[in-house]
N, C-alpha and C positions, 0 to 999 in steps of 0.2 A: 126774119126766120131763116135760117140758113139750115137747107134739107141735105146739104152736103158736108158732112164733118169729119175733119180730122180730129185726131186722137192722139196727145203727147202722152208718153207715161214717164213720169219722173221718178225712177227705180229707187232711190236711194237717200239722195239728200245729203245734208252734212250735219243734220240736227242730233242731240243727245236722246236718238230713239231706240238703239239696242237693248237698253234695258228694260224697253218697255214691249219689247217684239222681239223674240230670237229668229225671227225669220227676216229682219232686216238684212240685205246683202252687204257683207264688207269685203271678201277678197275680189281680186279681179274675176276669178272664175265665177263668182255666185251672181256678182254683178253683170258678166255677159249673161248668163242662163236665165237672170231676171229680165233682161233685155230680150232674150228670145221668146220668154213665155208672155212677155207683154207684147211682143209683133205677132205670134202665134194667136192671140186672143184678139188682135185688131189693130193694135197700135200701129201709126204711120211713122213717128217719129218717138224716139227713148232721148231723157235728158239724163246727163250722166254725171255724178260725183263719183269720187271714190274716197277711201276710209284709211286711217291709219291701221296698219294690220295687228299692230299691237294693243291700241286703246280701242280700237273701232268707232273712233270721233272722226270728223270732216278733215280731209287731207287735201293737198294740192302736189304731191310727188308726180312730176312726168313720166316717172316709169311705170306707176301704177295706171295712167292713163292710158299709155301705149299699150299695156298687156289688153285691158278692157278692149280698147277699139281694134287691137290686133284679131282678138277672138270675136267680137262681131262682125268684124270686116269680114273674118273667114268663113264665113255660112254663107255669104253668097248672095246676099238679098238685098232690096232696094230701102230697106228701113233708113230713115233719117238720123243721120248720128248728130246731136246736141250736147255738146261738152260746157258743162258750168265753166264760167272765166269770173265768177265772182268770189271765190277763195282769194284772201289775203287784203281785206279791206276791214277787218275786225280790230277794234280798238277797246279795251277795257280800262278807263283810269285808275292808277295806282291808289291805294286808301290813303296814302300820307302827302303824295304830290300827284295832282290830276295831270300834271304836263307828260308823267313817265307812265308808259304801259305797264300795265300790272299782269298777274296770269292771265291767259286767254288773248293777249293782243295778239295779233300777227297781221302787220302791215307791210306790204311791199307795192313798188312801183308797177305801174301800167304794162310794161314789157315783160317784167317777172309774171304778172297776173295770166298773161298770153302765152307762155313759155311753152305749154302743152299744146295748145292752140296752132301755136308756130310749128312746131314739129309734126304733127298727125293731121293739120289741116282737114276739120269736120266739115261737113255740111253746115252746120249751123252753130254758135257759141253764145251764152248768154249775156248780157251787158246790163247791169243794173244802173238802173238812170238818174241817181241819187243816192244821198245820205241821209240816215233815219236811225231813231232809236229804236234799237231791236231785243223784244221781250221785257221781262219785269225787273232785270237790274240793270248794270250800269254800261251792258255793252251798246256801242254805237257802230254802226257798219257805214264806211265811210267811202264814197265816191265823188270825186271832187269835179267839179267841169273841166279843169284840164287833163285830168285823167281819162276821163270818158271820151274827150276828144283824140288825147293819142290812143287809144285802144280802138276807138271808131277808125280812125285814119289807118291804123295796121290792119284791122280785119278788111277792109276795103282793099288792100295792096294784096292780101293772102287770098281775096276771094272767098272769103268766110262770112257768110250773112249773120249778122248780130240779131239775137232775139232782144229786143228793148224791153226791158223787164220794167215794170213800173206801177209802184207802191201808191202812189198819190197824184190829183192833178198836176202838181208843180213839176213831176217827174216828167210827165207827157208834154209838159212846156219845154223842158231841156232836151228831150228826144226829139222833138219837133224841129228846136233851134240845130241839132246836129243834120237833121235831114234839110233843112234849108241851106246847110254851110255844105251839102255836096256830099255829105261823109258816109250816109247810106245808100244804098242803090233801092232802085224801086223794083217792088215793091217793098215798103219796109213791114219788118214782123213784129207784133207787139206780145208781149205777155201780161194781161191784167192780173197783180197780185193783191188779192184781198184776204181780210180778216186776219192778217197776221200782227201781231204789237210791234209797232203802233203804224201800220196801214189804214188805208182807206177800208171801210166795214164789207164783209161779206155779205150783200144785201143789194136787193135789185136796183134802189137810187144810186147807189154808189156805182155799180158795174155800168149803169146808164148814165151817169154823168161822164164816166172816164171813157166809154166808148163814142159820146158825142164830142169829145176833144180828140179823137184820133184824127189823121189824114184820111181825106176820102177814099185814098187805095190802099190801105194798110188792111194786111191779114193780121187777124189777132185770137188768140187765145185768154182764157181766164180759168181761174180756180179759186177754191174757196179749201182754207184746212179742216179737217177733222170730220165733225158732224155736216158742216156745210159745204163737202166736196162734191157731193152729189148733185143737191138744189142748184149750186152755182154751174155744176156743168149743163145742166138741164136750161138755167137762165142764160147762159153763155150761147146756145143753139137758138134759144128764141130771139135773142138781140143781135142775131145775125154772125155767131163766131163761132169758134172751136173750143175743145175742151181738152183741159189736163187733169189727170188724174195719176192717182201712184202712191207708193208708202212714204215718198218726201213729205207729202202733205197729209197723209192720212193712214192710219195704223190698222182700221176695223172696218171689216164687210158690213155689220151690222153691230148692236150694242153688244158687248160682249164678245163679239167674234173676230179674232185675228184675221186679217185678208191677206193676200198675194197680190202682187202688180197684178197676174193674169186675170184674177177675180175682180179687180178694181176696175181693169179695161172692160171686161165682158159685163158688170154692169151698167158701166158708161153706156158700151153700146146697146143694151138692152134699152134703155133710155131715149137713146137717138132713134130708134127703131120704134118705140111706143107713140114718139113725136111725129112720125112720118116722115122721118130723115133715114140716110144709110150713112155707115162709115166709110170713108174713104181710102182706099190703099195707097202703100206707099208711093208707087209709081207716078199717081195721080197728085199726089199730095205736092211731089216735088214741083211739077208743072205750076200750080196753083200758088206756089210758095214763091216760085221764081228763084230756084235753086240752079246753081250753073252747070253741074254735073253730078252723077251718081257716086257715091263714097268708093274709091277704089281699094 
């Protein structure tokens, strides 16, 4: 049981969610404001994607990341900035030739995936530890071992802590290999991603199996999507971890009621309180996670 719980809020994500929820933040100003709302509600860390300003879909334009980060940093607080480095791994095979990427394909090399991280030096950036089928269509998310090794090396050189996002047990094995190679500074930081198609399920057995496979000194978070967001938040606390909530993973406060990021953080904080815990503030979370310094 973890009674000192860090909350991460994933404020927007890259999924096609804008048509389902008009409050999903799109512009840099909206994304920064969502970070402020989450922070004020108790989130110590904000996980940030950016979105194409014309389509509202997920993007990876370093200029958009810069605008968001500068707005968040200008507030002058201790909130931990966690930038996605997962964009640029989407492959959708062409209908006539599977070897040629069709519409929706966005594949770039490891250094281009880290271009915004290199420029902005956030506290944390995500590192998705493997390849998986994604969703019910043809999309495959690709992260090869060589790509991950290169990204881990560069993050270490930059002094940015990777958040090792793991979707199944095999990806934990790959993450531990990176640790064994000396590419991940101690203590390692894991995000256990459950319930996505096709990752490990959002259930107790899956979370327990994955936490049992982590290094003994790991800090870890976990989340489930949709209606499983709050049950998995409670389960993570009970099993000794920290929690992630936010509109990236769940759009609803309850059935039929659209949420804001702040409301989801408040609900998670209430669960933590009711289970006898406390929400850890950002400055304390920095120490617990082994971050090198406050974001400038």
